[in-house]
C-alpha positions in Angstrom: 39.7 12.2 -39.0 41.8 11.4 -36.0 41.0 14.8 -34.4 37.3 14.3 -35.0 37.5 10.8 -33.5 39.4 12.2 -30.5 36.9 15.0 -30.0 34.0 12.6 -30.2 35.7 10.3 -27.7 36.2 13.1 -25.3 32.6 14.2 -25.7 31.2 10.7 -25.2 33.5 10.3 -22.2 32.4 13.5 -20.7 28.8 12.5 -21.0 29.5 9.2 -19.4 31.3 10.8 -16.5 28.4 13.2 -16.1 25.9 10.4 -16.1 27.9 8.4 -13.6 28.4 11.4 -11.3 24.6 12.2 -11.6 23.7 8.6 -10.6 26.2 8.9 -7.7 24.6 12.1 -6.5 21.1 10.5 -6.8 22.1 7.5 -4.8 23.9 9.5 -2.1 21.0 12.0 -1.7 18.3 9.3 -1.7 20.3 7.1 0.7 20.4 9.9 3.3 16.6 9.9 3.3 16.3 6.1 3.1 18.4 5.9 6.3 16.4 8.5 8.3 15.3 7.0 11.6 12.0 8.0 13.2 13.4 8.2 16.7 10.4 10.2 17.9 7.8 7.5 17.1 7.8 5.3 20.1 6.9 1.7 20.4 3.7 1.6 22.4 2.7 -1.0 25.0 0.2 -2.4 22.5 -1.2 -5.9 23.0 -2.9 -8.3 20.6 -6.4 -9.6 21.5 -6.8 -13.0 23.0 -7.0 -15.4 20.1 -10.6 -16.5 20.3 -12.4 -17.9 17.3 -14.2 -14.7 16.7 -11.1 -12.6 17.0 -9.1 -14.8 14.6 -12.0 -14.8 12.1 -12.0 -11.0 12.2 -8.2 -10.9 11.9 -8.2 -13.2 8.9 -11.0 -11.1 7.2 -8.9 -7.9 7.8 -5.8 -9.6 6.3 -7.7 -10.7 3.2 -10.9 -8.8 2.2 -10.3 -5.5 4.0 -6.6 -4.7 4.5 -5.5 -7.1 1.7 -2.2 -8.0 3.4 -2.2 -11.2 1.3 -2.0 -9.2 -1.9 1.5 -8.1 -1.2 2.8 -10.7 1.3 1.3 -13.7 -0.4 -1.5 -16.1 0.4 0.6 -17.7 3.1 1.9 -14.3 4.3 5.4 -15.7 3.8 6.6 -12.8 1.7 7.3 -12.4 -2.0 8.4 -10.1 -4.8 5.3 -8.0 -5.1 6.4 -5.8 -8.0 9.3 -5.7 -10.4 9.1 -2.3 -12.0 12.3 -2.6 -14.1 14.4 0.6 -13.9 12.3 1.8 -11.0 13.2 -1.1 -8.8 11.9 -4.3 -7.2 9.4 -4.1 -4.3 9.6 -7.1 -1.9 7.0 -7.8 0.8 8.2 -9.2 4.1 7.6 -12.6 5.5 5.0 -11.9 8.3 5.0 -15.3 9.8 7.1 -16.7 12.7 9.1 -19.0 10.4 12.7 -18.6 9.4 13.1 -15.2 7.8 9.8 -13.9 9.2 9.2 -10.9 11.5 6.5 -12.3 13.8 9.1 -13.9 16.0 11.2 -10.8 16.1 8.6 -8.1 16.5 6.7 -7.5 19.7 3.0 -6.5 19.4 4.0 -2.9 19.9 6.6 -3.1 17.0 3.9 -4.6 14.8 1.5 -1.8 15.7 4.2 0.8 14.8 5.0 -1.1 11.5 1.3 -1.3 10.5 0.1 2.1 11.6 3.2 4.1 11.1 5.1 2.2 8.4 8.3 2.0 10.6 10.4 -1.1 10.9 12.3 -2.5 13.9 15.4 -0.4 13.1 13.3 2.8 13.2 13.5 3.4 9.4 10.5 3.8 7.1 9.2 0.7 5.4 9.1 0.9 1.6 5.6 0.8 0.0 4.0 -0.3 3.2 0.4 1.2 3.0 0.4 2.6 6.5 -1.2 5.9 5.3 -4.4 3.7 5.1 -3.7 1.5 8.2 -3.1 4.4 10.4 -6.9 4.8 10.6 -7.4 1.2 11.8 -9.1 1.0 15.2 -7.4 -0.6 18.2 -9.9 -3.5 18.2 -9.3 -4.3 14.5 -5.5 -4.0 14.8 -5.5 -6.2 17.9 -7.5 -8.8 16.0 -5.2 -8.6 13.0 -2.0 -9.0 15.0 -3.6 -11.9 16.9 -4.3 -13.6 13.5 -0.7 -12.9 12.3 0.6 -14.7 15.5 -1.4 -17.8 14.6 -0.8 -18.3 10.9 1.3 -21.3 9.9 5.1 -20.7 10.0 6.7 -20.2 6.6 10.5 -20.6 6.4 11.3 -18.1 3.7 14.0 -15.4 3.6 13.1 -12.8 1.0 15.5 -10.3 -0.5 15.3 -6.6 0.4 13.4 -4.1 -1.7 15.8 -2.6 -4.2 15.1 0.9 -5.5 17.1 1.5 -8.6 18.4 4.8 -10.1 15.3 5.9 -11.9 13.1 5.1 -8.9 15.4 7.1 -6.6 15.5 10.0 -9.0 11.7 10.1 -9.2 11.5 9.8 -5.4 13.8 12.8 -4.9 11.8 14.8 -7.4 8.6 14.1 -5.4 7.1 12.0 -8.2 7.2 8.6 -6.4 5.9 8.0 -2.9 8.2 5.2 -1.7 7.7 5.7 2.0 4.1 6.2 3.3 5.7 7.0 6.7 6.6 10.4 5.2 2.9 11.1 4.6 1.6 10.3 8.1 1.0 12.6 11.0 2.8 10.4 13.6 1.6 12.7 16.5 -2.1 12.3 15.7 -4.3 10.7 18.3 -5.0 7.0 17.9 -8.1 6.4 15.9 -11.5 6.2 17.6 -13.6 3.1 17.0 -16.2 3.2 14.3 -19.3 1.3 15.0 -20.0 -1.5 12.4 -23.1 -1.1 10.4 -24.5 -0.2 7.0 -23.6 3.5 7.4 -21.6 6.1 5.5 -19.3 6.4 8.5 -18.4 2.7 8.5 -18.2 2.7 4.7 -15.6 5.5 4.9 -13.7 3.6 7.5 -13.6 0.4 5.4 -12.7 2.4 2.2 -9.8 4.0 4.2 -8.2 1.0 5.8 -8.9 -1.0 2.6 -6.8 1.3 0.5 -9.6 2.7 -1.7 -8.8 6.3 -0.8 -5.0 5.7 -1.1 -5.4 4.7 -4.8 -8.4 6.6 -5.9 -7.6 9.7 -3.9 -9.0 11.1 -0.6 -12.0 12.5 -2.6 -12.2 9.3 -4.8 -11.8 11.4 -7.9 -9.1 9.0 -9.3 -6.1 10.1 -11.2 -4.9 10.7 -14.8 -1.6 8.9 -13.9 -1.1 5.2 -13.3 0.1 4.1 -9.8 1.3 0.7 -10.9 3.8 -0.7 -13.3 3.9 0.2 -17.0 0.6 -0.8 -18.6 -1.5 -0.3 -15.5 -4.5 2.0 -16.1 -4.9 5.1 -13.9 -7.2 4.7 -10.9 -10.8 5.4 -11.8 -12.9 8.3 -10.7 -15.4 6.7 -8.2 -17.5 9.8 -7.8 -20.7 10.6 -9.7 -18.6 12.4 -12.3 -16.9 9.1 -13.3 -18.2 5.8 -14.5 -19.6 4.7 -11.2 -22.1 7.6 -11.5 -24.0 5.4 -13.9 -23.9 2.3 -11.7 -26.3 1.0 -9.1 -25.4 -0.9 -5.9 -25.9 -4.2 -7.6 -23.5 -3.3 -10.4 -20.9 -2.3 -7.8 -21.3 -5.6 -5.8 -21.2 -7.6 -9.0 -18.1 -5.9 -10.2 -16.2 -6.7 -7.0 -17.4 -10.2 -6.9 -16.8 -11.1 -10.6 -14.2 -8.6 -11.8 -16.5 -7.4 -14.6 -18.1 -4.0 -15.2 -21.8 -3.8 -16.1 -20.8 -3.6 -19.8 -18.9 -6.9 -19.4 -15.4 -5.6 -19.7 -12.8 -6.9 -17.3 -11.4 -4.8 -14.4 -7.6 -4.6 -14.5 -6.0 -7.1 -12.1 -4.0 -4.3 -10.4 -7.4 -3.4 -8.8 -7.7 -6.1 -6.1 -11.3 -6.9 -6.8 -10.9 -10.6 -6.0 -10.0 -9.7 -2.4 -12.4 -6.8 -2.0 -15.1 -9.1 -3.4 -14.8 -11.2 -0.2 -16.4 -8.4 1.9 -19.7 -9.2 3.4 -22.9 -7.8 1.9 -23.3 -5.3 4.7 -19.7 -4.1 4.2 -20.2 -3.6 0.5 -23.4 -1.8 1.2 -21.6 0.5 3.6 -18.8 1.2 1.2 -21.3 1.9 -1.6 -23.2 4.4 0.7 -19.9 6.2 1.4 -19.0 6.4 -2.3 -22.5 7.8 -3.2 -22.1 10.4 -0.4 -18.9 11.8 -1.9 -19.5 14.9 -4.1 -18.9 14.6 -7.8 -15.5 15.8 -8.8 -13.7 15.7 -12.2 -10.6 13.5 -12.6 -7.5 15.5 -11.8 -5.3 16.2 -14.9 -1.8 14.9 -15.2 
């Protein structure tokens, strides 16, 4: 009996040591990538637009209905815990205001441009879960309006904790199963985006769907995914092409869904889909996005 207990103890101890060593390796390997500095992505001499009423109105619209900054950073843009995914980690969105703990007083316009378009912080490291793969397409005029608006929002004195990626999240990141840093997905040498004329056009709809994150979640071809992108219990992003449910919708169904959070059959759209913010788009913007969606060829939902 004693020999059996001893052998069992040795076996359990060996497993524990292996687990601890494995976690240590995961943390060490991931930390190297976490600390990578993008020294080749310069801070540009970018300047916010003069804060006229029209500019600030456009900036606010971009921060809410289009870019949805308030979804992660809070209605007051003062930062918050955006997602607690248990063993994966905790994602915290920064305080964007000029208040205590905020970045607006510490970031120049050029640093804000780099953070928004390239997902790179003041220290040159990638920002976790910052959706810059979408914002990299934002035009100069829109980005100038957005930064001008961020400069004028009321100060919020709030120091938020740092994002904490736990062991499982780090392991999935190293395995290529979790995109923690959108900066790794961006071509930082690409030319700055050309302006897209506003209007009820496929081109403008594609622009709005890009900077609005539709193509980030539903895929560049809008075919959705068989895997959920959010915390446990979140449904996979829907296939928006004619091969999916939207193939049976009309434009009025689409607009009503974004404005009410209900599908044509009356069922609720999951709250992970920011329909309440997207529903604040103008009628023309919704029409342009719908035109773009209808222009995308039908594709089956990718398999897991």
